[in-house]
GUDO-489076 format. One record per residue (C-alpha): residue number from 1; residue in three letters; z, y, x negated. Coordinates in steps of 0.001 Angstrom, whole numbers, padded with zeros to 6 digits. Layout:
N
<NUM, ALA, <Z, Y, X>> ...
***
This chain:
255
<1, MET, <-037761, 064173, 032122>> <2, ARG, <-041236, 062617, 032382>> <3, ILE, <-041084, 061470, 028707>> <4, LEU, <-037559, 060105, 029189>> <5, ARG, <-038658, 058238, 032297>> <6, ASN, <-041595, 056732, 030430>> <7, LEU, <-039262, 055618, 027638>> <8, PHE, <-037066, 053803, 030136>> <9, ASP, <-040016, 052274, 031951>> <10, ARG, <-041769, 051002, 028808>> <11, LEU, <-039074, 050336, 026319>> <12, LEU, <-036144, 049119, 028363>> <13, PRO, <-034118, 051560, 026153>> <14, ALA, <-033952, 050322, 022581>> <15, LEU, <-031451, 047706, 023378>> <16, LEU, <-032202, 047333, 026989>> <17, MET, <-034624, 050151, 027684>> <18, ALA, <-034181, 050735, 031325>> <19, SER, <-037009, 050542, 033822>> <20, SER, <-036199, 053921, 035326>> <21, VAL, <-034108, 057051, 034904>> <22, THR, <-032259, 055981, 038043>> <23, LEU, <-030771, 053076, 036094>> <24, LEU, <-029390, 055449, 033529>> <25, GLY, <-027800, 057590, 036227>> <26, ALA, <-026285, 054483, 037778>> <27, GLY, <-024719, 053588, 034453>> <28, LEU, <-026639, 050360, 033894>> <29, LEU, <-028214, 051620, 030708>> <30, SER, <-026135, 054678, 030199>> <31, TYR, <-025146, 053854, 026616>> <32, ALA, <-028217, 052072, 025300>> <33, PRO, <-031148, 053421, 023365>> <34, SER, <-034453, 051883, 024361>> <35, ALA, <-035608, 048617, 022853>> <36, ILE, <-038889, 046787, 022375>> <37, GLY, <-039819, 044142, 024866>> <38, ASP, <-041995, 041019, 024641>> <39, LEU, <-045216, 040899, 026652>> <40, GLN, <-046550, 037353, 026249>> <41, THR, <-050223, 037239, 025357>> <42, ALA, <-052752, 034431, 025244>> <43, ASP, <-051245, 033398, 021918>> <44, PRO, <-047753, 031891, 022635>> <45, GLY, <-046720, 032889, 019117>> <46, VAL, <-047161, 036558, 019883>> <47, ALA, <-044863, 038615, 022101>> <48, VAL, <-045409, 042258, 022878>> <49, GLY, <-042892, 044446, 024618>> <50, ASP, <-040304, 047126, 024241>> <51, PRO, <-037092, 046297, 022414>> <52, ARG, <-035575, 049818, 022545>> <53, LEU, <-032915, 051365, 024739>> <54, THR, <-032653, 055031, 025658>> <55, PRO, <-030035, 057158, 023835>> <56, PRO, <-026835, 057846, 025731>> <57, PRO, <-026204, 061384, 027062>> <58, THR, <-023744, 062002, 024280>> <59, SER, <-024329, 060070, 021075>> <60, LYS, <-022096, 059299, 018159>> <61, PRO, <-022764, 061248, 014970>> <62, SER, <-025132, 059584, 012555>> <63, ASN, <-026209, 060170, 008983>> <64, ALA, <-029838, 059693, 009959>> <65, PRO, <-032323, 062516, 009265>> <66, PRO, <-033548, 064728, 012131>> <67, ALA, <-036548, 063653, 014129>> <68, THR, <-039956, 064512, 012747>> <69, THR, <-041863, 067143, 014706>> <70, THR, <-045223, 066804, 012950>> <71, PRO, <-047548, 063797, 012682>> <72, VAL, <-046498, 061420, 009936>> <73, PRO, <-049134, 059614, 007820>> <74, LEU, <-049129, 055825, 007823>> <75, ASP, <-049377, 055784, 004032>> <76, PRO, <-046020, 054227, 003018>> <77, THR, <-046132, 056106, -000281>> <78, ALA, <-046375, 059441, 001505>> <79, THR, <-044068, 061215, 003909>> <80, ASP, <-043405, 058518, 006493>> <81, ARG, <-040173, 057607, 004750>> <82, PRO, <-036942, 059308, 005845>> <83, PRO, <-036278, 062504, 003869>> <84, SER, <-033239, 061055, 002185>> <85, ALA, <-035323, 058297, 000608>> <86, SER, <-036481, 060612, -002163>> <87, ALA, <-033033, 062019, -002871>> <88, SER, <-031186, 061033, -006033>> <89, PRO, <-028955, 058042, -005354>> <90, GLY, <-025283, 058924, -005129>> <91, PRO, <-022448, 056896, -006675>> <92, GLU, <-021198, 055820, -003250>> <93, PRO, <-023094, 054444, -000209>> <94, GLY, <-023496, 056466, 002937>> <95, GLN, <-026207, 058963, 001983>> <96, GLY, <-029206, 056906, 003054>> <97, VAL, <-030738, 055246, 006117>> <98, ALA, <-031741, 051679, 006725>> <99, SER, <-035064, 050925, 004978>> <100, ARG, <-035327, 047126, 005001>> <101, ILE, <-033762, 044159, 006812>> <102, ARG, <-033784, 040527, 005686>> <103, ILE, <-032418, 037354, 007265>> <104, PRO, <-033333, 034734, 004646>> <105, SER, <-032341, 031769, 006777>> <106, LEU, <-034798, 032884, 009508>> <107, ARG, <-037484, 034152, 007107>> <108, ILE, <-037247, 037650, 008505>> <109, ASP, <-038113, 040446, 006073>> <110, LEU, <-039146, 043799, 007508>> <111, PRO, <-039348, 047431, 006460>> <112, VAL, <-037167, 049597, 008720>> <113, VAL, <-038263, 052998, 009975>> <114, PRO, <-036610, 055579, 012293>> <115, GLY, <-036947, 054949, 016003>> <116, ASP, <-038207, 058503, 016428>> <117, LEU, <-040954, 058142, 013801>> <118, ILE, <-044070, 059958, 014981>> <119, VAL, <-047362, 058138, 014462>> <120, PRO, <-050460, 059925, 015729>> <121, GLY, <-051723, 058249, 018894>> <122, ASN, <-048497, 056403, 019706>> <123, VAL, <-047627, 057392, 023270>> <124, ASP, <-044006, 058116, 024134>> <125, LEU, <-042660, 056756, 020787>> <126, TYR, <-043365, 053200, 021859>> <127, PRO, <-041809, 050730, 019385>> <128, LEU, <-044168, 050053, 016485>> <129, CYS, <-045416, 046750, 015177>> <130, ASP, <-044971, 045210, 011722>> <131, VAL, <-041706, 047048, 011185>> <132, ALA, <-038165, 047077, 012512>> <133, MET, <-036727, 050391, 013775>> <134, PHE, <-033241, 051936, 013842>> <135, LEU, <-031804, 054009, 016609>> <136, PRO, <-031029, 057467, 015161>> <137, GLU, <-028359, 058000, 017822>> <138, TYR, <-026185, 055424, 016104>> <139, VAL, <-024661, 055331, 012593>> <140, GLN, <-026098, 054056, 009373>> <141, PRO, <-024584, 051405, 007029>> <142, ALA, <-021350, 052520, 005270>> <143, VAL, <-020206, 054379, 008372>> <144, HIS, <-017799, 052969, 010962>> <145, GLY, <-019641, 052235, 014149>> <146, ALA, <-022788, 050411, 015223>> <147, THR, <-025933, 050358, 013095>> <148, TYR, <-028627, 049476, 015610>> <149, ILE, <-031910, 047888, 014551>> <150, TYR, <-034572, 046512, 016882>> <151, ALA, <-038024, 044960, 016705>> <152, HIS, <-040572, 043232, 018865>> <153, ALA, <-040193, 039506, 019437>> <154, ARG, <-043463, 038860, 017652>> <155, ASP, <-044395, 036537, 014798>> <156, GLY, <-043522, 038283, 011530>> <157, MET, <-040970, 040409, 013318>> <158, PHE, <-037830, 039448, 015339>> <159, ARG, <-039321, 036431, 017121>> <160, PRO, <-037208, 034022, 015015>> <161, LEU, <-034106, 035634, 016516>> <162, LEU, <-035353, 034933, 020036>> <163, LEU, <-036353, 031344, 019217>> <164, ALA, <-033042, 030544, 017497>> <165, SER, <-031066, 032023, 020392>> <166, GLU, <-032752, 029593, 022791>> <167, GLN, <-031351, 026589, 020905>> <168, ASN, <-027727, 025824, 021790>> <169, ASN, <-027193, 029516, 022656>> <170, GLY, <-027978, 030531, 019090>> <171, ARG, <-025012, 028695, 017583>> <172, ARG, <-026833, 027904, 014333>> <173, MET, <-027212, 031647, 013615>> <174, LEU, <-023463, 032136, 013434>> <175, GLY, <-022439, 032701, 009812>> <176, MET, <-025961, 033585, 008647>> <177, THR, <-026178, 036446, 006197>> <178, VAL, <-028143, 039542, 007054>> <179, GLU, <-029219, 041974, 004358>> <180, VAL, <-029766, 045666, 005112>> <181, TYR, <-031146, 047916, 002364>> <182, THR, <-030798, 051670, 002525>> <183, SER, <-032919, 054535, 001234>> <184, ASP, <-030223, 055480, -001339>> <185, ASP, <-030693, 052095, -003029>> <186, TRP, <-027749, 050158, -001591>> <187, LEU, <-027657, 046637, -000227>> <188, PHE, <-025291, 045896, 002640>> <189, LEU, <-024453, 042296, 003577>> <190, TYR, <-023382, 041262, 007069>> <191, THR, <-022436, 037964, 008631>> <192, ILE, <-023675, 037091, 012103>> <193, SER, <-020691, 036635, 014396>> <194, GLU, <-022118, 036943, 017935>> <195, VAL, <-025262, 035993, 019818>> <196, ARG, <-025536, 037818, 023162>> <197, ARG, <-028406, 036320, 025112>> <198, HIS, <-028220, 038251, 028367>> <199, THR, <-027225, 041813, 027499>> <200, ARG, <-027631, 044421, 030230>> <201, ASP, <-026031, 047470, 028654>> <202, LEU, <-025125, 049044, 025311>> <203, ASN, <-021478, 049759, 026070>> <204, ASP, <-020049, 047530, 023343>> <205, ALA, <-022383, 048931, 020712>> <206, VAL, <-021456, 052502, 021589>> <207, ASN, <-017763, 051676, 021520>> <208, THR, <-017902, 049915, 018142>> <209, THR, <-015243, 051249, 015741>> <210, THR, <-015771, 048947, 012754>> <211, GLU, <-018867, 048589, 010549>> <212, ARG, <-021128, 046301, 012545>> <213, LEU, <-024824, 045626, 012637>> <214, TRP, <-026485, 045197, 016032>> <215, MET, <-029949, 043689, 016250>> <216, GLN, <-031995, 043618, 019403>> <217, THR, <-035201, 042144, 020678>> <218, SER, <-036765, 041367, 024070>> <219, THR, <-036710, 038173, 026030>> <220, GLY, <-039691, 038726, 028353>> <221, PRO, <-042516, 041097, 029324>> <222, ASN, <-042255, 044820, 028891>> <223, GLY, <-039386, 046255, 030961>> <224, THR, <-037559, 042916, 031184>> <225, VAL, <-033777, 042939, 031438>> <226, PRO, <-031664, 041392, 029978>> <227, LYS, <-032218, 041719, 026199>> <228, LEU, <-031075, 039653, 023241>> <229, GLN, <-028463, 041173, 020944>> <230, VAL, <-027289, 039571, 017692>> <231, VAL, <-024203, 041152, 016163>> <232, ALA, <-023098, 040912, 012514>> <233, ASP, <-019925, 042067, 010766>> <234, PHE, <-019916, 044010, 007486>> <235, LEU, <-019220, 041831, 004463>> <236, SER, <-019929, 043834, 001293>> <237, ALA, <-022116, 046505, -000363>> <238, GLU, <-023654, 046788, -003798>> <239, LYS, <-026273, 048889, -005616>> <240, THR, <-029744, 047476, -005712>> <241, LYS, <-033062, 048242, -007395>> <242, PRO, <-035211, 050978, -005797>> <243, LYS, <-038093, 048493, -005558>> <244, GLU, <-035979, 046223, -003357>> <245, ALA, <-034793, 049025, -001080>> <246, HIS, <-038244, 050604, -000531>> <247, PRO, <-040731, 048032, 000714>> <248, GLU, <-044164, 049267, 001679>> <249, ALA, <-044162, 049997, 005404>> <250, HIS, <-047333, 049882, 007450>> <251, PRO, <-046203, 050746, 011002>> <252, ARG, <-048896, 049869, 013498>> <253, ILE, <-049281, 051007, 017075>> <254, CYS, <-048684, 048083, 019412>> <255, THR, <-051180, 047599, 022205>> 
***
């Protein structure tokens, strides 16, 4: 319970990681995994926070690998990649996990790692820097349901989502293409259909029945509610080159 409470307090559960376990019990964040927030620093171009939300009591099945129980090296060529990444690609999508996300129109291009990735020295699985993360409690591309990816609102991360959302309520993002690569060498294309600037729960993500991508970032200091959610609908899928699907990931502990 102490670890769960810390997750809520620091991460405003991966899509709205709550500020306390009490909020979860009250239903405010009952469906949302914790998400990274944005703690403004002296540099206005840098935001640090917790964009995650805490997993719901009962989560939808996912094709993500189980959580790691031993320290994972930061070497991207070693074992910090999900187990399925080294498996032989199958003829159909659905065997891998998200490994990269790109939004060309916003110049976003990030490796994606599991939200439960263990990095030595990272307290309470605080969202990492220089990568995006997926919530293991949700589904992966090729599966009906919500694929949930979050990242800090920092330069080089999801800050462009936050900035674009502040202009005309994010209208220019509608129709933008989002690329999600998976560890079994597939490329999934999505089209942004919704910009939700003041989200306070994960209910809609949990209740998603179609293939949709949910992206989240913070809008203020650590623990701030509401969060920003950007939702995209599945468009198509195609095989891609392993080099494209496996970018070097250098997850860094955020301070």
